ROKE-13687 format. One record per residue: residue number from 1; residue in one letter; x negated, y negated, z negated of N, C-alpha, C in turn. Coordinates in Angstrom, 2 decimals, m for minus. Example, Ala and Ser with C-alpha at 12.3 -4.5 7.8 and 13.67 -1.06 7.14 Angstrom:
BEGIN
+-----+----+---------+---------+---------+---------+---------+---------+---------+---------+---------+
!   i ! aa !    n_xx !    n_yy !    n_zz !   ca_xx !   ca_yy !   ca_zz !    c_xx !    c_yy !    c_zz !
+-----+----+---------+---------+---------+---------+---------+---------+---------+---------+---------+
!   1 !  a !  m13.19 !    5.69 !   m7.80 !  m12.30 !    4.50 !   m7.80 !  m13.20 !    3.30 !   m7.80 !
!   2 !  s !  m12.85 !    2.25 !   m7.08 !  m13.67 !    1.06 !   m7.14 !  m12.90 !   m0.03 !   m7.87 !
+-----+----+---------+---------+---------+---------+---------+---------+---------+---------+---------+
# end
This chain:
BEGIN
+-----+----+---------+---------+---------+---------+---------+---------+---------+---------+---------+
!   i ! aa !    n_xx !    n_yy !    n_zz !   ca_xx !   ca_yy !   ca_zz !    c_xx !    c_yy !    c_zz !
+-----+----+---------+---------+---------+---------+---------+---------+---------+---------+---------+
!   1 !  l !   12.11 !  m12.47 !   m5.04 !   12.36 !  m10.85 !   m4.99 !   10.83 !  m10.59 !   m4.18 !
!   2 !  a !   10.19 !  m11.02 !   m3.63 !    8.82 !  m10.65 !   m2.95 !    7.89 !  m10.25 !   m4.34 !
!   3 !  r !    7.82 !  m11.12 !   m5.31 !    6.69 !  m11.07 !   m6.32 !    7.26 !   m9.52 !   m7.10 !
!   4 !  a !    8.40 !   m8.96 !   m6.91 !    8.61 !   m7.81 !   m7.60 !    7.86 !   m6.48 !   m6.98 !
!   5 !  f !    7.11 !   m6.68 !   m5.85 !    6.39 !   m5.72 !   m5.01 !    4.82 !   m6.00 !   m5.18 !
!   6 !  p !    4.16 !   m4.75 !   m5.32 !    2.98 !   m4.80 !   m5.26 !    2.26 !   m5.36 !   m4.00 !
!   7 !  p !    1.16 !   m6.04 !   m4.06 !    0.36 !   m6.60 !   m2.98 !   m0.31 !   m5.43 !   m2.01 !
!   8 !  e !   m0.46 !   m5.66 !   m0.72 !   m1.48 !   m4.78 !   m0.02 !   m2.90 !   m5.24 !   m0.31 !
!   9 !  s !   m3.85 !   m4.45 !   m0.46 !   m5.14 !   m4.84 !   m0.74 !   m5.83 !   m5.46 !    0.57 !
!  10 !  m !   m5.98 !   m6.74 !    0.20 !   m6.75 !   m7.47 !    1.38 !   m8.18 !   m7.02 !    1.67 !
!  11 !  w !   m8.76 !   m6.41 !    0.76 !  m10.12 !   m5.71 !    0.84 !  m10.22 !   m4.59 !    1.68 !
!  12 !  d !   m9.11 !   m3.92 !    1.94 !   m8.92 !   m2.78 !    2.69 !   m8.10 !   m2.92 !    3.97 !
!  13 !  t !   m7.82 !   m3.97 !    4.38 !   m7.22 !   m4.40 !    5.72 !   m8.22 !   m5.30 !    6.37 !
!  14 !  h !   m9.06 !   m4.43 !    6.92 !  m10.17 !   m5.57 !    7.44 !   m9.67 !   m6.03 !    8.91 !
!  15 !  h !   m8.81 !   m5.45 !    9.64 !   m8.06 !   m5.89 !   10.84 !   m7.41 !   m6.96 !   10.71 !
!  16 !  l !   m6.97 !   m7.43 !    9.48 !   m6.26 !   m8.75 !    9.32 !   m7.02 !   m9.99 !    8.80 !
!  17 !  h !   m6.74 !  m10.97 !    9.11 !   m7.11 !  m12.30 !    8.47 !   m7.02 !  m12.05 !    7.14 !
!  18 !  r !   m7.90 !  m12.74 !    6.46 !   m7.90 !  m12.53 !    4.90 !   m7.77 !  m13.72 !    4.11 !
!  19 !  p !   m6.73 !  m14.57 !    4.31 !   m6.69 !  m15.88 !    3.27 !   m6.65 !  m15.37 !    1.96 !
!  20 !  s !   m7.21 !  m16.27 !    1.09 !   m7.45 !  m15.80 !   m0.42 !   m6.03 !  m15.75 !   m1.02 !
!  21 !  q !   m5.03 !  m16.43 !   m0.47 !   m3.64 !  m16.17 !   m1.18 !   m2.74 !  m14.88 !   m0.49 !
!  22 !  a !   m3.44 !  m13.98 !    0.24 !   m2.89 !  m13.07 !    0.91 !   m1.88 !  m12.06 !   m0.03 !
!  23 !  v !   m2.48 !  m12.01 !   m1.36 !   m1.77 !  m11.11 !   m2.21 !   m0.32 !  m11.47 !   m2.80 !
!  24 !  f !   m0.31 !  m12.90 !   m2.21 !    1.35 !  m13.30 !   m2.53 !    2.21 !  m13.28 !   m1.47 !
!  25 !  f !    1.61 !  m12.81 !   m0.05 !    2.81 !  m12.77 !    0.75 !    2.61 !  m11.32 !    1.77 !
!  26 !  r !    1.63 !  m10.55 !    1.35 !    1.37 !   m9.43 !    2.01 !    1.73 !   m8.37 !    1.20 !
!  27 !  m !    2.95 !   m7.92 !    0.93 !    3.35 !   m6.97 !   m0.09 !    3.68 !   m5.71 !    0.54 !
!  28 !  l !    3.53 !   m4.74 !   m0.06 !    3.89 !   m3.31 !    0.37 !    5.24 !   m3.18 !    0.42 !
!  29 !  r !    5.65 !   m2.54 !    1.65 !    7.34 !   m2.67 !    1.76 !    7.95 !   m1.70 !    0.74 !
!  30 !  p !    9.24 !   m1.84 !    0.35 !    9.63 !   m1.04 !   m0.35 !    9.95 !    0.38 !    0.20 !
!  31 !  e !   10.43 !    0.57 !    1.45 !   10.22 !    2.00 !    2.11 !    8.93 !    2.55 !    2.06 !
!  32 !  f !    7.86 !    1.90 !    1.99 !    6.53 !    2.87 !    1.86 !    6.49 !    3.26 !    0.46 !
!  33 !  l !    6.69 !    2.29 !   m0.49 !    6.66 !    2.68 !   m1.99 !    7.52 !    3.76 !   m2.29 !
!  34 !  q !    8.87 !    3.89 !   m1.78 !    9.78 !    5.16 !   m1.85 !    8.85 !    6.27 !   m1.43 !
!  35 !  w !    8.40 !    6.38 !   m0.08 !    7.84 !    7.25 !    0.53 !    6.60 !    7.92 !   m0.36 !
!  36 !  l !    5.95 !    6.80 !   m0.89 !    4.74 !    7.11 !   m1.65 !    5.11 !    7.78 !   m2.99 !
!  37 !  k !    6.19 !    7.22 !   m3.59 !    6.64 !    7.86 !   m4.86 !    7.14 !    9.49 !   m4.50 !
!  38 !  k !    7.36 !    9.78 !   m3.49 !    8.07 !   11.06 !   m3.45 !    6.80 !   12.21 !   m2.69 !
!  39 !  n !    5.83 !   11.53 !   m2.18 !    4.84 !   12.30 !   m1.78 !    3.59 !   12.28 !   m2.65 !
!  40 !  h !    2.73 !   13.35 !   m2.43 !    1.87 !   13.55 !   m3.48 !    0.52 !   12.85 !   m2.89 !
!  41 !  r !   m0.49 !   12.65 !   m3.86 !   m1.72 !   11.92 !   m3.54 !   m2.53 !   12.73 !   m2.57 !
!  42 !  p !   m3.22 !   12.31 !   m1.60 !   m4.13 !   13.19 !   m0.77 !   m5.20 !   13.83 !   m1.69 !
!  43 !  n !   m5.71 !   13.05 !   m2.48 !   m7.00 !   13.61 !   m3.28 !   m6.45 !   14.33 !   m4.53 !
!  44 !  k !   m5.24 !   14.18 !   m4.97 !   m4.81 !   15.06 !   m6.05 !   m3.35 !   15.56 !   m5.90 !
!  45 !  p !   m3.29 !   16.58 !   m5.14 !   m1.88 !   16.96 !   m4.62 !   m1.22 !   17.42 !   m5.88 !
!  46 !  e !   m1.57 !   17.86 !   m6.87 !   m0.71 !   18.33 !   m8.20 !   m0.06 !   17.17 !   m8.72 !
!  47 !  e !   m0.38 !   16.01 !   m8.41 !    0.29 !   14.88 !   m9.22 !    1.05 !   13.94 !   m8.34 !
!  48 !  s !    2.21 !   13.13 !   m8.83 !    2.76 !   12.22 !   m8.00 !    2.18 !   10.94 !   m7.92 !
!  49 !  f !    2.41 !   10.18 !   m7.09 !    1.90 !    8.69 !   m7.05 !    2.25 !    7.89 !   m8.20 !
!  50 !  p !    1.54 !    7.34 !   m9.11 !    1.87 !    6.37 !  m10.27 !    2.65 !    5.12 !   m9.79 !
!  51 !  p !    3.28 !    4.55 !  m10.57 !    3.81 !    3.30 !  m10.24 !    2.61 !    2.20 !  m10.13 !
!  52 !  l !    3.20 !    1.20 !   m9.20 !    2.02 !    0.14 !   m8.60 !    2.65 !   m1.14 !   m9.38 !
!  53 !  s !    1.80 !   m1.90 !   m9.83 !    1.90 !   m3.26 !  m10.57 !    1.91 !   m4.25 !   m9.62 !
!  54 !  c !    2.85 !   m5.16 !   m9.66 !    3.00 !   m6.17 !   m8.71 !    2.00 !   m7.29 !   m9.12 !
!  55 !  d !    1.33 !   m7.21 !  m10.17 !    0.36 !   m8.13 !  m10.60 !   m1.13 !   m7.76 !  m10.33 !
!  56 !  a !   m1.10 !   m6.53 !   m9.81 !   m2.45 !   m5.92 !   m8.96 !   m3.18 !   m7.02 !   m8.24 !
!  57 !  l !   m4.45 !   m7.03 !   m8.25 !   m5.26 !   m7.90 !   m7.68 !   m5.04 !   m9.36 !   m7.60 !
!  58 !  t !   m4.24 !   m9.64 !   m8.82 !   m4.32 !  m11.02 !   m8.96 !   m4.67 !  m11.43 !  m10.29 !
!  59 !  n !   m4.83 !  m12.80 !  m10.49 !   m5.36 !  m13.39 !  m12.02 !   m4.50 !  m12.86 !  m12.89 !
!  60 !  w !   m2.84 !  m12.89 !  m12.85 !   m2.15 !  m12.56 !  m13.60 !   m2.39 !  m11.08 !  m14.27 !
!  61 !  g !   m2.88 !  m10.18 !  m13.33 !   m3.24 !   m8.68 !  m13.66 !   m4.63 !   m8.70 !  m14.21 !
!  62 !  q !   m5.52 !   m9.70 !  m14.32 !   m6.71 !   m9.44 !  m14.61 !   m6.86 !   m9.12 !  m16.31 !
!  63 !  s !   m6.02 !   m9.95 !  m16.82 !   m5.99 !  m10.13 !  m18.17 !   m5.51 !   m8.70 !  m19.08 !
!  64 !  s !   m4.89 !   m7.83 !  m18.03 !   m4.37 !   m6.55 !  m18.70 !   m5.62 !   m5.49 !  m18.88 !
!  65 !  r !   m5.63 !   m5.00 !  m20.16 !   m6.91 !   m4.01 !  m20.07 !   m6.82 !   m2.75 !  m19.22 !
!  66 !  d !   m5.74 !   m2.34 !  m18.51 !   m5.88 !   m1.45 !  m17.57 !   m5.74 !   m2.16 !  m16.07 !
!  67 !  s !   m6.15 !   m3.18 !  m15.91 !   m6.28 !   m3.98 !  m14.63 !   m7.15 !   m3.32 !  m13.55 !
!  68 !  k !   m8.08 !   m2.55 !  m13.97 !   m8.92 !   m1.96 !  m12.94 !   m8.07 !   m0.79 !  m12.47 !
!  69 !  e !   m7.36 !   m0.08 !  m13.27 !   m6.60 !    1.11 !  m12.86 !   m5.41 !    0.65 !  m11.78 !
!  70 !  h !   m4.79 !   m0.53 !  m12.28 !   m3.75 !   m1.18 !  m11.34 !   m4.31 !   m1.50 !  m10.13 !
!  71 !  n !   m5.56 !   m1.98 !   m9.98 !   m6.12 !   m2.45 !   m8.77 !   m6.41 !   m1.42 !   m7.82 !
!  72 !  d !   m6.90 !   m0.26 !   m8.39 !   m7.26 !    1.07 !   m7.68 !   m6.28 !    1.63 !   m7.25 !
!  73 !  r !   m5.08 !    1.63 !   m7.83 !   m3.97 !    2.17 !   m7.34 !   m3.47 !    1.70 !   m6.15 !
!  74 !  v !   m3.37 !    0.21 !   m6.25 !   m3.04 !   m0.56 !   m5.06 !   m3.83 !   m0.33 !   m3.82 !
!  75 !  r !   m5.13 !   m0.26 !   m4.08 !   m6.17 !   m0.22 !   m3.15 !   m6.01 !    1.08 !   m2.50 !
!  76 !  e !   m5.86 !    2.23 !   m3.39 !   m5.40 !    3.80 !   m2.69 !   m4.10 !    3.80 !   m1.91 !
!  77 !  a !   m3.11 !    3.20 !   m2.59 !   m1.94 !    3.02 !   m1.66 !   m2.07 !    2.41 !   m0.48 !
!  78 !  t !   m2.80 !    1.15 !   m0.15 !   m3.11 !    0.61 !    1.20 !   m4.01 !    1.47 !    1.78 !
!  79 !  n !   m4.86 !    2.03 !    1.50 !   m5.63 !    2.92 !    2.30 !   m4.82 !    3.87 !    2.78 !
!  80 !  i !   m3.86 !    4.77 !    2.10 !   m3.05 !    5.78 !    2.46 !   m2.08 !    4.95 !    3.86 !
!  81 !  l !   m1.67 !    3.85 !    3.65 !   m0.93 !    3.22 !    4.45 !   m1.60 !    3.04 !    5.70 !
!  82 !  i !   m2.86 !    2.56 !    5.64 !   m3.70 !    2.22 !    6.80 !   m4.31 !    3.66 !    7.61 !
!  83 !  n !   m4.51 !    4.41 !    6.81 !   m5.24 !    5.67 !    7.44 !   m4.63 !    6.97 !    7.41 !
!  84 !  k !   m3.28 !    7.09 !    6.73 !   m2.49 !    8.03 !    7.07 !   m1.12 !    7.85 !    7.67 !
!  85 !  v !   m0.38 !    6.80 !    7.08 !    0.98 !    6.65 !    7.65 !    1.02 !    6.04 !    8.85 !
!  86 !  v !    0.23 !    4.89 !    9.08 !    0.38 !    4.14 !   10.29 !   m0.30 !    5.21 !   11.63 !
!  87 !  p !   m1.33 !    5.82 !   11.29 !   m1.78 !    6.63 !   12.47 !   m0.56 !    7.70 !   12.90 !
!  88 !  e !   m0.09 !    8.26 !   11.77 !    0.87 !    9.41 !   12.19 !    2.01 !    8.75 !   12.72 !
!  89 !  f !    2.50 !    7.55 !   12.34 !    3.65 !    6.96 !   12.98 !    3.45 !    6.52 !   14.44 !
!  90 !  a !    2.06 !    5.90 !   14.76 !    1.66 !    5.70 !   16.16 !    1.69 !    7.08 !   17.20 !
!  91 !  a !    1.07 !    7.90 !   16.53 !    1.03 !    9.36 !   17.28 !    2.39 !    9.78 !   17.51 !
!  92 !  t !    3.31 !    9.73 !   16.64 !    4.54 !   10.14 !   16.83 !    5.44 !    9.26 !   18.05 !
!  93 !  f !    5.22 !    8.02 !   17.96 !    5.70 !    7.12 !   18.68 !    5.23 !    6.96 !   20.08 !
!  94 !  v !    3.91 !    7.14 !   20.38 !    3.35 !    7.52 !   21.72 !    3.84 !    8.58 !   22.28 !
!  95 !  q !    4.18 !    9.51 !   21.93 !    4.89 !   10.75 !   22.33 !    6.42 !   10.53 !   22.71 !
!  96 !  r !    6.89 !    9.43 !   22.28 !    8.44 !    9.24 !   22.86 !    8.61 !    8.93 !   24.32 !
!  97 !  t !    9.56 !    9.46 !   24.93 !    9.89 !    8.89 !   26.17 !   10.59 !    7.61 !   26.07 !
!  98 !  p !   10.51 !    6.70 !   27.23 !   11.39 !    5.61 !   27.10 !   12.93 !    5.46 !   26.66 !
!  99 !  r !   13.48 !    6.57 !   26.87 !   15.05 !    6.94 !   26.64 !   14.88 !    7.17 !   25.10 !
! 100 !  q !   13.83 !    7.51 !   24.43 !   14.01 !    7.76 !   22.99 !   13.75 !    6.55 !   22.20 !
! 101 !  l !   13.37 !    5.59 !   22.80 !   13.00 !    4.08 !   22.25 !   14.28 !    3.36 !   22.18 !
+-----+----+---------+---------+---------+---------+---------+---------+---------+---------+---------+
# end
């Protein structure tokens, strides 16, 4: 089932160790993909986020004529996760009282 989800971009997660096989086990979570689908792109607010390929950033996806587009989308999604979603969650989390946890 894991190969049904697109990988996170190991080139955009500098804070994590980057083994060459990371695209096979660091997948974008389905909850994030649903959130991404419902929200607009930060740099193109008039558009919804396009589908992401599970073959992006892998050798399987490199033979596709639109592999650059698929790779760029996954990198954009990873950057949204790292630079928008995680910081917003962290800011909300630290404002909670111990009882709210």
